[in-house]
N, C-alpha and C positions, 0 to 999 in steps of 0.2 A: 282864225284863231289870232287874238291881239298879244302880243307879248311886250309889256310896257319897260321892262328891264328893271322894275323894283316892286317892292309888296304893294299890292293893291289894296286900299281902304274901304273902296265904295264906288258904287258906279249907278248913273241914272240917264235917263233919256230928257232930251231937250224939249222945248213946247211943242217942236214941228214933228218930233218922232224919229227925224232922220240923223239928230246929233247925239252922240253919246258922250256923256262926261265920264272921265274916271280920275278919282282922287287916290294919289299913292303917299308914298312916305313924304316926298320932298316935292311933288309936282302935281299940277292938274291937269290931266288931259282931255282934249276936245276932239273928236274924230267924227267927221262928216261921213254919213254912209248913203249909197245909193237906195236902199230901200228901208223904209221906215220900220220902227221895231213894233213889237206888241204891247199894246195900252193896257196897262191892269185894270 
């Protein structure tokens, strides 16, 4: 579970599939993961 501390507006995977970007009310978060996400 990822709790950014503010209301999340959107999220998306980076090109490598291991970077998760989260946009929130006043911030942009970038989280590097060990396991890639599922591609649509």
